[in-house]
C-alpha positions in Angstrom: 87.0 55.0 112.5 89.2 56.2 115.3 89.0 59.8 114.1 85.2 59.6 114.0 85.1 58.2 117.6 87.4 61.0 118.9 85.2 63.6 117.1 82.0 62.1 118.6 83.6 62.1 122.1 84.7 65.7 121.8 81.2 66.8 120.7 79.7 64.8 123.6 82.1 66.4 126.1 81.4 69.9 124.7 77.7 69.5 125.0 78.1 68.1 128.6 80.4 71.0 129.5 78.1 73.6 128.1 75.0 72.1 129.8 76.8 72.0 133.1 78.1 75.5 132.6 74.6 76.8 131.8 73.2 75.1 134.9 75.9 76.5 137.1 75.3 80.0 135.6 71.6 79.7 136.1 72.0 78.7 139.8 74.4 81.6 140.3 72.0 84.0 138.6 69.1 82.9 140.8 71.1 83.3 143.9 72.3 86.8 142.9 68.9 88.0 141.6 70.1 88.0 138.0 72.1 91.2 138.8 75.7 90.1 138.2 75.9 89.8 134.4 79.6 90.5 134.4 80.3 87.7 136.9 78.3 85.2 134.7 80.2 86.4 131.6 83.7 87.0 132.8 84.0 84.3 135.4 81.7 81.4 134.4 81.4 81.8 130.7 85.2 82.6 130.3 86.1 79.4 132.1 83.6 77.5 129.9 85.2 78.8 126.8 88.6 77.7 128.0 87.4 74.3 129.0 85.8 73.8 125.6 89.0 74.7 123.8 90.9 72.3 126.0 88.4 69.5 125.0 89.3 70.1 121.4 93.1 70.4 122.1 93.2 74.0 121.1 95.7 76.3 122.8 95.2 80.1 122.7 98.1 82.5 122.7 97.2 86.2 123.2 99.6 88.8 121.9 98.8 92.0 123.8 101.0 94.9 124.7 98.6 96.7 127.1 95.6 95.7 129.2 92.1 96.0 127.8 90.7 99.5 128.6 88.4 100.0 131.6 86.1 102.4 129.7 83.5 101.7 127.1 85.0 100.0 124.0 83.9 98.4 120.8 85.7 95.2 119.9 85.8 93.7 116.4 87.5 90.8 114.8 87.8 88.8 111.7 85.5 85.7 111.5 87.0 82.6 110.1 85.7 79.7 112.1 83.4 78.2 114.7 86.4 78.3 117.0 86.1 82.1 117.1 83.1 81.9 119.4 85.0 80.0 122.1 88.2 82.1 121.7 86.3 85.3 122.2 84.4 84.1 125.3 87.7 82.7 126.7 89.3 86.1 126.3 87.1 87.5 129.1 86.6 91.0 127.5 85.8 93.3 130.4 82.2 94.5 130.9 81.4 93.5 127.3 78.3 92.2 125.6 78.4 90.2 122.4 76.4 90.4 119.1 75.7 86.9 117.9 73.5 85.3 115.3 70.0 84.7 116.6 70.2 81.2 115.1 72.4 80.2 118.1 69.8 81.0 120.7 67.7 78.1 119.4 70.5 75.7 120.5 70.2 74.8 124.1 72.1 75.4 126.3 73.5 78.3 124.2 70.2 80.2 124.4 70.2 80.1 128.2 73.9 81.2 128.4 73.3 84.0 126.0 70.3 85.3 128.0 72.3 85.3 131.2 75.3 87.1 129.8 73.3 89.6 127.8 73.9 88.5 124.2 72.5 90.9 121.6 70.9 88.5 119.1 71.0 89.5 115.4 69.2 88.5 112.3 70.4 87.8 108.8 71.3 90.6 106.4 68.2 89.8 104.3 66.2 91.4 107.1 67.6 95.0 107.0 64.7 96.7 108.8 64.9 94.2 111.7 68.7 94.6 111.9 68.3 98.4 112.0 66.0 98.1 114.9 68.3 95.7 116.7 71.2 98.1 116.3 69.1 101.0 117.5 68.1 99.2 120.6 71.7 98.1 121.2 72.9 101.7 120.9 70.3 102.9 123.5 71.3 100.0 125.8 75.0 100.7 125.5 74.5 104.5 126.1 72.5 103.7 129.2 74.9 101.1 130.7 78.3 102.3 129.4 79.1 98.6 128.6 81.5 97.6 126.0 80.5 95.4 123.1 82.0 92.9 120.6 80.8 92.2 117.1 82.3 90.9 113.9 81.8 93.2 110.8 82.9 90.4 108.5 80.1 89.0 106.4 79.7 85.5 105.0 82.7 84.3 103.0 82.4 83.6 99.3 85.8 81.9 99.2 87.8 80.6 102.1 91.2 82.0 103.2 90.4 85.6 102.5 89.0 88.6 104.4 85.4 88.9 103.5 83.1 91.9 103.0 82.6 94.1 106.0 79.1 95.1 107.1 78.6 98.6 108.4 76.8 97.9 111.6 79.8 98.0 113.9 81.1 101.2 112.3 77.7 102.9 112.6 77.6 102.0 116.2 81.2 103.3 116.9 80.3 106.5 115.1 77.2 107.0 117.2 78.8 106.2 120.5 82.2 107.8 119.8 84.0 105.0 121.6 87.4 103.5 120.5 87.5 100.4 118.4 90.0 97.7 119.4 90.6 95.3 116.5 91.3 91.7 117.3 92.9 89.5 114.7 92.3 85.8 115.2 94.9 83.6 113.4 93.8 80.0 113.0 96.1 77.7 111.1 94.5 76.1 108.1 95.2 72.6 109.2 93.1 72.9 112.4 90.4 75.2 111.1 87.0 73.6 110.7 85.5 76.7 109.0 81.9 76.9 110.0 81.8 73.2 110.9 82.6 71.5 114.1 85.6 69.2 113.5 88.4 71.4 114.8 91.8 69.8 115.1 94.3 70.3 118.0 96.7 73.2 117.6 97.5 76.8 118.5 95.3 79.8 117.8 97.0 83.3 118.0 94.9 86.3 119.0 96.5 89.7 118.3 95.2 92.7 120.2 95.9 95.8 118.1 96.0 99.4 119.2 92.7 101.3 119.7 91.2 103.2 116.7 90.1 106.7 117.7 86.5 107.3 116.5 85.9 110.6 118.3 86.1 112.5 115.0 84.1 110.1 112.9 81.1 111.4 111.1 78.2 109.5 109.6 79.0 110.9 106.2 82.4 109.1 106.3 80.9 105.7 107.5 81.7 103.7 104.3 85.2 105.2 104.0 86.0 104.4 107.6 84.7 100.9 107.2 86.9 100.2 104.2 90.0 101.7 105.9 89.5 99.2 108.8 88.9 96.4 106.4 92.1 97.3 104.6 94.0 96.9 107.9 92.6 93.3 108.2 93.6 92.5 104.6 97.1 93.6 105.3 97.4 91.6 108.5 96.0 88.5 106.7 98.4 89.0 103.8 101.3 89.3 106.2 100.4 86.1 108.0 99.9 84.2 104.7 103.4 85.2 103.5 105.1 84.5 106.9 
């Protein structure tokens, strides 16, 4: 019973924090004419992500040897948990937009926050034509703005505890834009990981920022091969952590 009460309290506090954060962000956007997307994202949303993790008793340790690049970059990561969303927002990736499932924009206040920080909403893999159009529009937007972008190439897991299938959208985008990929590996201990649920347990999440992958020589003909090479890197990192 105590555990259920604590869970309910954390959910309530999370919703309250997100609602307050969305309202603060909306006021800031109105006062600035909706022109400071980076401020809404890197200042307000980043703090909101960190507050949410604090509510759940989650500590984030970032392992990073050099600062994030100032130029346009494509960030990717593995996707193991609901926790990932708050970890990624809390990182404060510079001048970056995010690809997220369109399902989340139906959840207030997530939809409002996503609108203000420039989320690129996606649809399920069963709608390939619509996904193709979304990625084409995203490519045009990123070419025009020079902004960075985050997306997870990892598809839905069939079994837990393994690196899943990688979708090709991120690698198609990197090939087209010729921008470096920075792989992030998020390590969430099994005992605190709620999977795609909500009941995270207190603990420490490690985020490893790996060296950039040069895509300037990538060709569309090599798309599938490049995708699998990057996935193999994640498989090796995952295997190393499992055996540690």
